[in-house]
C-alpha positions as CSV (number, residue, x, y, z in Angstrom):
1,M,13.7,72.7,15.4
2,E,17.4,72.8,15.0
3,P,18.9,69.2,14.3
4,W,20.5,69.4,17.0
5,S,18.0,69.4,19.1
6,I,17.0,66.9,17.7
7,I,19.4,64.4,17.9
8,A,20.2,65.8,21.4
9,A,16.7,64.7,22.5
10,R,16.6,61.4,20.6
11,W,20.1,60.1,20.8
12,P,21.5,62.7,23.9
13,N,25.0,60.1,23.6
14,R,25.7,60.1,20.2
15,V,25.2,64.5,19.5
16,L,29.5,64.2,19.0
17,V,28.9,61.3,16.4
18,A,26.0,63.1,14.9
19,R,28.2,66.6,14.6
20,R,31.0,64.4,12.8
21,L,28.5,63.0,10.2
22,F,26.4,66.5,9.5
23,A,29.9,67.6,8.6
24,T,30.8,64.6,6.7
25,D,28.3,62.8,5.5
26,S,25.9,64.5,3.0
27,E,23.3,61.2,3.2
28,F,23.4,61.6,6.8
29,R,22.1,65.1,6.7
30,E,20.0,64.0,4.0
31,I,18.2,61.6,6.5
32,V,18.6,63.8,9.2
33,S,16.7,66.4,6.8
34,D,14.1,63.9,6.3
35,Y,13.4,62.8,10.2
36,Q,12.8,66.6,11.1
37,E,10.2,66.9,8.4
38,A,8.9,63.8,9.1
39,L,8.3,64.5,12.8
40,S,6.8,68.2,12.3
41,A,4.2,66.5,9.6
42,L,3.2,64.2,12.5
43,D,2.4,66.4,14.8
44,R,0.8,68.7,12.4
45,W,-1.5,65.7,10.9
46,R,-2.3,64.8,14.6
47,G,-3.7,68.4,15.6
48,I,-5.6,67.7,12.4
49,E,-7.0,64.6,12.3
50,G,-5.9,62.7,15.5
51,A,-3.9,60.1,16.8
52,S,-5.5,56.9,15.2
53,S,-5.8,58.5,11.7
54,G,-3.8,56.0,8.7
55,R,-1.6,59.0,8.0
56,V,-0.7,59.7,11.2
57,A,0.4,55.8,11.5
58,G,2.3,56.4,8.3
59,Y,4.0,58.7,10.2
60,E,4.9,57.3,12.9
61,D,6.0,54.4,10.8
62,L,8.1,56.5,8.5
63,I,10.0,58.5,11.7
64,R,10.9,54.9,13.0
65,E,12.5,53.6,9.5
66,L,14.2,57.1,9.7
67,E,15.4,56.0,13.2
68,T,16.7,52.4,12.1
69,E,18.7,54.7,9.0
70,I,20.0,57.2,11.5
71,D,21.3,54.3,14.4
72,K,23.0,52.4,11.3
73,R,24.9,55.4,10.7
74,F,25.7,56.0,14.5
75,T,27.5,52.2,14.3
76,A,29.0,51.8,10.6
77,P,32.6,52.1,10.5
């Protein structure tokens, strides 16, 4: 999945800001890439171990942390 579809799905009203940040902020690009990888891994592990797995819970926590970091970038001056 492309970064823009991930951003548009989770933050539909922030796509333009995300495009600007993606073009100018290498750390933002890394966070979005990590977020994309974590979402993919979560889907994989849910299919293998089920929703109640500790590994799945760990990825869910990681995804929430990355979403918080992305939100901070959107509101940073």
